[in-house]
VEXDREN-2710 file (C-alpha; in Angstrom, 1 decimal):
% VEXDREN-2710
k/r/px/py/pz
1/MET/-2.5/78.2/-103.5
2/SER/-5.1/79.7/-101.1
3/LEU/-4.4/79.8/-97.4
4/PRO/-6.4/77.5/-95.0
5/THR/-9.1/79.0/-92.9
6/THR/-8.2/76.9/-89.8
7/GLN/-5.0/75.6/-88.3
8/THR/-3.9/73.2/-85.5
9/ALA/-2.0/75.2/-82.9
10/ILE/-0.5/74.1/-79.6
11/ALA/-2.5/76.0/-77.0
12/GLN/-4.0/75.7/-73.6
13/LEU/-7.6/76.0/-72.4
14/VAL/-6.7/76.3/-68.8
15/LEU/-3.7/77.8/-67.0
16/GLY/-1.3/75.4/-65.3
17/GLY/1.7/73.2/-65.9
18/ALA/3.2/72.0/-69.2
19/ASP/0.6/69.2/-69.3
20/THR/-2.0/71.8/-70.2
21/LEU/-0.5/72.3/-73.6
22/GLN/-2.5/70.5/-76.3
23/GLU/-3.4/70.6/-80.0
24/VAL/-6.3/73.0/-80.6
25/LEU/-8.0/74.1/-83.9
26/ILE/-8.0/77.8/-84.3
27/PRO/-8.8/80.2/-87.2
28/VAL/-6.1/81.5/-89.6
29/GLN/-6.6/85.3/-89.5
30/LYS/-6.2/87.6/-92.5
31/PRO/-3.7/90.4/-92.1
32/THR/-5.0/94.0/-92.1
33/GLY/-3.3/97.4/-91.7
34/ARG/0.4/96.9/-91.0
35/ASP/0.1/93.3/-90.0
36/ILE/1.7/90.5/-91.9
37/LEU/0.8/86.8/-91.8
38/VAL/3.8/84.5/-91.3
39/SER/4.1/80.8/-92.0
40/VAL/6.1/79.8/-88.9
41/LYS/9.1/77.6/-89.5
42/ALA/10.7/77.5/-86.1
43/VAL/10.2/78.8/-82.6
44/SER/12.1/79.1/-79.3
45/VAL/11.0/79.0/-75.7
46/ASN/11.6/81.7/-73.1
47/PRO/10.7/82.1/-69.4
48/VAL/7.7/84.3/-70.4
49/ASP/6.2/81.2/-72.0
50/TYR/6.0/79.1/-68.8
51/MET/5.2/82.2/-66.7
52/LYS/2.2/83.1/-68.8
53/ARG/1.2/79.4/-69.1
54/SER/1.1/79.0/-65.4
55/GLY/-0.9/82.2/-64.8
56/ALA/1.9/84.5/-63.5
57/PHE/0.2/87.5/-65.2
58/ASP/-3.2/86.9/-63.7
59/GLN/-4.8/86.6/-67.2
60/LYS/-8.1/85.0/-67.9
61/LEU/-8.6/82.6/-70.7
62/ASP/-11.6/83.6/-72.9
63/GLU/-10.2/81.7/-75.8
64/PRO/-7.4/79.2/-76.4
65/LEU/-4.0/80.6/-75.3
66/VAL/-1.3/80.2/-77.9
67/LEU/2.1/80.9/-76.5
68/GLY/5.4/81.5/-78.4
69/TYR/7.4/84.7/-78.4
70/ASP/10.3/83.9/-80.7
71/ALA/9.8/82.8/-84.3
72/SER/11.2/82.7/-87.8
73/GLY/9.3/82.0/-91.0
74/VAL/8.1/83.2/-94.4
75/VAL/5.6/86.0/-95.1
76/GLU/2.5/84.6/-96.6
77/ALA/0.2/87.6/-96.9
78/VAL/0.3/91.3/-96.0
79/GLY/-2.1/94.0/-94.8
80/GLU/-3.1/96.9/-97.0
81/ASP/-0.7/99.3/-95.2
82/VAL/2.4/97.1/-95.1
83/LYS/5.5/98.9/-96.4
84/LEU/8.4/96.8/-95.2
85/PHE/7.7/93.2/-96.3
86/LYS/6.2/91.2/-99.1
87/LYS/5.0/87.7/-99.7
88/GLY/8.0/85.3/-99.6
89/ASP/10.3/87.3/-97.3
90/GLU/12.1/85.3/-94.7
91/VAL/11.7/87.0/-91.3
92/MET/12.2/86.8/-87.5
93/TYR/10.4/88.4/-84.6
94/ALA/9.4/88.1/-80.9
95/GLY/5.9/89.2/-81.4
96/ALA/3.5/90.8/-78.9
97/MET/2.5/89.4/-75.5
98/THR/-1.2/90.5/-76.0
99/ARG/-1.6/88.6/-79.4
100/SER/-1.7/85.0/-80.3
101/GLY/1.8/83.5/-80.3
102/SER/4.0/81.5/-82.6
103/ASN/3.1/78.0/-81.5
104/ALA/0.9/77.6/-84.6
105/PRO/1.5/77.1/-88.3
106/TYR/0.5/80.8/-89.1
107/GLN/0.8/83.9/-87.0
108/ILE/-0.3/87.5/-87.4
109/VAL/2.4/90.1/-86.4
110/ASP/2.9/93.9/-86.7
111/GLU/5.5/94.4/-89.4
112/ARG/7.1/97.2/-87.3
113/ILE/8.5/94.6/-84.8
114/VAL/9.8/92.3/-87.5
115/ALA/13.1/92.1/-89.4
116/ALA/14.6/89.9/-92.1
117/LYS/16.2/86.8/-90.6
118/PRO/20.0/86.4/-90.9
119/LYS/20.8/85.3/-94.4
120/THR/23.4/82.8/-93.3
121/TRP/21.4/81.3/-90.4
122/SER/18.8/78.5/-90.5
123/TYR/15.2/79.1/-89.5
124/ALA/15.8/77.2/-86.3
125/ASP/18.9/79.2/-85.2
126/SER/17.3/82.5/-86.3
127/ALA/14.3/81.7/-84.0
128/ALA/16.6/81.9/-81.0
129/LEU/17.6/85.5/-81.6
130/PRO/14.6/87.9/-81.4
131/LEU/13.5/88.0/-77.7
132/VAL/17.0/87.7/-76.2
133/GLY/18.5/90.0/-78.8
134/LEU/15.9/92.7/-78.2
135/THR/16.0/92.4/-74.4
136/ALA/19.8/92.5/-74.2
137/TRP/20.1/95.5/-76.6
138/GLU/17.3/97.5/-75.0
139/ALA/18.8/96.8/-71.5
140/LEU/22.4/97.7/-72.4
141/VAL/22.1/100.3/-75.1
142/ASP/18.7/101.9/-74.8
143/ASN/18.1/101.9/-71.1
144/MET/21.6/102.0/-69.6
145/GLY/23.0/104.1/-72.4
146/ILE/26.2/102.0/-73.0
147/PRO/27.4/103.2/-76.4
148/VAL/28.3/101.0/-79.4
149/SER/32.1/101.4/-79.7
150/GLN/34.9/100.6/-82.1
151/THR/37.5/101.0/-79.3
152/GLU/37.7/99.6/-75.7
153/ASN/35.3/101.1/-73.2
154/PRO/37.0/101.2/-69.8
155/LYS/33.8/100.7/-67.9
156/SER/32.5/97.5/-66.3
157/LEU/29.3/95.5/-66.3
158/LEU/27.9/92.9/-63.9
159/VAL/25.5/90.4/-65.5
160/ILE/23.4/88.4/-62.9
161/ASN/22.8/85.0/-64.6
162/GLY/25.2/85.0/-67.5
163/ALA/24.4/81.6/-68.9
164/GLY/20.7/82.1/-69.7
165/GLY/19.6/83.1/-73.2
166/VAL/19.5/86.9/-72.5
167/GLY/22.6/86.8/-70.4
168/THR/24.5/85.0/-73.2
169/VAL/23.6/87.6/-75.8
170/ALA/24.3/90.4/-73.3
171/LEU/27.8/89.1/-72.7
172/THR/28.5/88.9/-76.5
173/LEU/27.2/92.4/-77.1
174/ALA/29.1/93.8/-74.1
175/SER/32.3/92.2/-75.3
176/LYS/32.2/92.5/-79.1
177/VAL/29.8/95.5/-79.8
178/LEU/30.1/97.7/-76.7
179/LYS/33.8/96.8/-76.1
180/LEU/33.5/96.9/-72.3
181/LYS/36.9/96.2/-70.6
182/THR/35.5/94.3/-67.7
183/ILE/32.5/92.0/-67.9
184/ILE/31.5/90.1/-64.8
185/ALA/29.0/87.3/-65.0
186/THR/27.5/85.1/-62.3
187/ALA/27.5/81.3/-62.8
188/SER/27.8/78.3/-60.4
189/ARG/28.3/75.1/-62.3
190/PRO/31.4/74.2/-64.2
191/GLU/29.5/74.1/-67.5
192/THR/27.9/77.5/-66.9
193/ILE/31.2/79.0/-65.8
194/ALA/32.8/77.8/-69.1
195/TRP/29.8/79.0/-71.1
196/THR/29.9/82.6/-69.7
197/LYS/33.7/82.8/-70.4
198/LYS/33.1/81.5/-74.0
199/PHE/30.6/84.3/-74.7
200/GLY/32.6/87.2/-73.3
201/ALA/32.9/87.2/-69.5
202/THR/36.3/88.4/-68.3
203/HIS/35.4/87.4/-64.7
204/VAL/32.9/84.9/-63.2
205/ILE/31.6/84.8/-59.7
206/ASN/29.4/82.3/-58.0
207/HIS/25.8/83.4/-57.4
208/THR/25.2/80.6/-54.8
209/LEU/27.8/82.3/-52.5
210/PRO/27.8/85.9/-51.2
211/LEU/28.8/88.1/-54.1
212/GLY/30.4/90.9/-52.1
213/PRO/33.5/89.1/-50.8
214/GLN/34.1/87.6/-54.2
215/LEU/34.0/91.0/-55.9
216/THR/36.1/92.6/-53.2
217/LYS/38.7/89.8/-53.3
218/GLN/39.2/90.3/-57.1
219/GLY/39.2/94.1/-56.7
220/LEU/36.1/94.4/-58.9
221/THR/33.6/97.2/-59.0
222/PHE/31.1/98.0/-61.8
223/ASP/29.4/100.8/-63.6
224/TYR/26.5/98.8/-64.9
225/VAL/24.4/95.9/-63.6
226/PHE/22.1/93.8/-65.7
227/ILE/19.8/91.6/-63.6
228/TYR/18.5/88.6/-65.5
229/SER/17.6/86.2/-62.7
230/GLN/14.6/84.9/-60.7
231/PHE/16.4/86.5/-57.7
232/ASN/16.2/89.9/-59.3
233/LEU/17.2/91.9/-56.2
234/TYR/19.8/89.4/-54.9
235/PHE/22.6/91.8/-55.8
236/PHE/21.3/94.0/-53.0
237/THR/22.0/91.3/-50.4
238/LEU/25.7/90.5/-51.0
239/SER/26.4/89.4/-47.4
240/SER/23.8/86.6/-47.4
241/HIS/22.9/83.6/-49.5
242/PRO/20.3/84.0/-52.2
243/PRO/16.6/83.6/-51.1
244/VAL/14.5/80.7/-52.0
245/CYS/12.9/80.7/-55.4
246/GLY/10.3/83.4/-55.8
247/GLY/11.6/85.6/-53.0
248/SER/14.1/88.4/-52.6
249/ASN/15.8/90.1/-49.7
250/THR/16.4/93.8/-50.1
251/LYS/17.7/94.7/-46.6
252/ASN/21.4/95.1/-47.2
253/ILE/21.7/97.6/-50.1
254/ASP/24.4/99.4/-48.1
255/GLU/26.7/96.5/-49.0
256/ILE/26.4/97.0/-52.7
257/VAL/26.6/100.8/-52.7
258/PRO/30.4/100.8/-52.1
259/LEU/30.9/98.5/-55.1
260/ILE/28.9/100.5/-57.6
261/ASN/30.8/103.3/-59.2
262/PRO/29.3/106.8/-59.0
263/LEU/26.6/107.4/-61.6
264/GLY/26.2/103.7/-61.9
265/LYS/23.2/102.3/-63.7
266/ILE/21.1/99.2/-63.0
267/THR/18.5/97.5/-65.1
268/SER/16.2/94.5/-64.3
269/ILE/13.9/92.5/-66.5
270/LEU/12.0/91.0/-63.5
271/GLY/9.8/92.7/-61.0
272/PRO/10.6/92.8/-57.2
273/ASP/8.5/91.3/-54.5
274/GLY/8.7/94.5/-52.5
275/PRO/10.0/98.1/-52.6
276/ILE/13.4/98.6/-54.2
277/PRO/15.7/100.1/-51.5
278/LEU/17.7/102.5/-53.6
279/GLN/17.8/105.4/-51.2
280/ALA/21.3/104.4/-50.0
281/GLY/22.6/105.0/-53.5
282/MET/21.3/108.6/-53.7
283/LEU/24.7/110.3/-53.1
284/LYS/26.2/108.3/-56.0
285/SER/23.4/109.2/-58.3
286/ILE/22.7/105.6/-59.0
287/SER/19.8/105.1/-61.5
288/PHE/17.5/102.2/-61.9
289/HIS/15.7/101.1/-65.1
290/TRP/13.1/98.5/-65.9
291/THR/13.6/96.6/-69.2
292/ALA/10.4/95.0/-70.5
293/MET/10.8/93.8/-74.1
294/PHE/7.0/93.8/-74.7
295/THR/6.5/97.5/-73.7
296/LYS/6.8/99.0/-77.1
297/ALA/4.3/96.7/-78.7
298/LEU/2.0/96.8/-75.7
299/PHE/1.8/100.6/-75.6
300/ASN/2.5/101.3/-79.2
301/ALA/5.6/103.2/-78.0
302/ARG/8.0/103.5/-81.0
303/PRO/7.5/99.8/-81.9
304/GLU/9.4/100.4/-85.2
305/THR/12.6/100.6/-83.1
306/GLN/12.3/96.9/-82.4
307/GLY/12.4/96.1/-86.1
308/GLN/15.4/98.3/-86.4
309/ILE/17.2/96.6/-83.5
310/LEU/16.4/93.2/-85.0
311/LYS/17.9/94.3/-88.3
312/GLU/21.1/95.2/-86.4
313/ILE/21.0/91.8/-84.6
314/ALA/20.6/90.0/-87.9
315/ALA/23.6/91.9/-89.3
316/LEU/25.7/91.0/-86.3
317/ALA/24.7/87.3/-86.8
318/ASP/25.6/87.4/-90.5
319/ALA/28.9/89.0/-89.6
320/GLY/29.8/86.3/-87.2
321/VAL/29.7/88.6/-84.1
322/LEU/26.7/86.6/-82.7
323/SER/27.2/82.9/-82.8
324/SER/24.6/80.2/-83.4
325/ASP/26.4/78.3/-80.6
326/LEU/23.8/80.2/-78.6
327/VAL/21.5/77.3/-79.5
328/THR/22.1/74.3/-77.2
329/GLU/19.2/72.0/-78.3
330/ARG/17.2/71.6/-81.5
331/HIS/13.9/69.6/-81.6
332/VAL/11.1/68.9/-84.0
333/PHE/8.1/71.0/-83.2
334/ASN/5.3/68.9/-81.7
335/VAL/3.3/69.0/-78.5
336/ASP/5.3/66.4/-76.7
337/ASN/8.6/68.1/-77.4
338/LEU/7.2/71.5/-76.5
339/LYS/6.1/70.2/-73.2
340/LYS/9.6/68.8/-72.6
341/VAL/11.2/72.1/-73.5
342/HIS/8.9/74.0/-71.2
343/ALA/9.9/71.7/-68.4
344/LYS/13.6/72.1/-69.2
345/SER/13.3/75.9/-69.3
346/GLU/11.3/76.0/-66.2
347/SER/13.9/73.9/-64.3
348/GLY/16.4/76.7/-64.4
349/LYS/19.0/74.3/-65.8
350/ALA/18.9/75.3/-69.4
351/MET/21.8/77.2/-71.0
352/GLY/21.5/79.4/-74.1
353/LYS/18.4/78.8/-76.2
354/ILE/16.3/75.7/-77.1
355/VAL/14.6/75.8/-80.5
356/LEU/11.9/73.7/-82.2
357/GLU/11.6/73.5/-86.0
358/ARG/8.6/72.4/-88.0
359/ALA/9.3/69.2/-89.9
END
């Protein structure tokens, strides 16, 4: 059966709220080079979706914007230089921020950032893994250099926002793959506290209260910090309450320096609203790393490593190390449900991952 030349995607013609999402007719592209064409079976929603939808990246819309940066599906066609996949293969991927996303029946994606989906997981559950799996792995293993280990690693990790999708996978990797002895997560509601403990946190502190006294009271320090929060520099302000949404206060870095072990490492997936005050950590040789999952595809910087990481993530899923309990909601993929999921994700109240599957 030949492929259609057009498809009905969920896209937006103007930037704005979730109500800008609508059905739009767009072409079905033919894959060339190392691209593959995937029949999308399921997708997931991440903060980058609503951030890009609302114009956070200052982009201009010259054509319909199709979001979607998590997907699973079946390969329908391949470019002339494709080496890794063939028609009929079941795959998963996050995709590239500069290309049309997965909220469409068909999507073009570079084979180098794709992997076979877990054999034992459904399309819906598999769609929850790519972006959060890549982000957590690149943050912990690639950027902070925490080694995969078969024995207990005596070092400690602080995860700011442990109940989100990335935080959930980070806790699991830290506990079961990196074998860290102490894993501290931040959470504030009874359900999020229980969630973080379920997925590997050994200690939980409340991010709506000053963190410093809580850490000191429990005798906790840390070697690594993974910041996955709107308040990405909040950990610098341990003596005060967190700033209002969208802001950060970086004045009190001196209060975190005593709690970070020498040679400590910090990584953040969100940018600051001002200079990062790291000078006070110089004598401890504290290092700071950005983690942006889209970097490799955006700059063609070893993109094949993302396919390799996803292959490892799929193996961990099939082995039961990663749990499909990560998925907290499953919906049929349509424009109304996608709008609702965007709103839920944007509210900051979502735990784990929400997926939408094509009927």
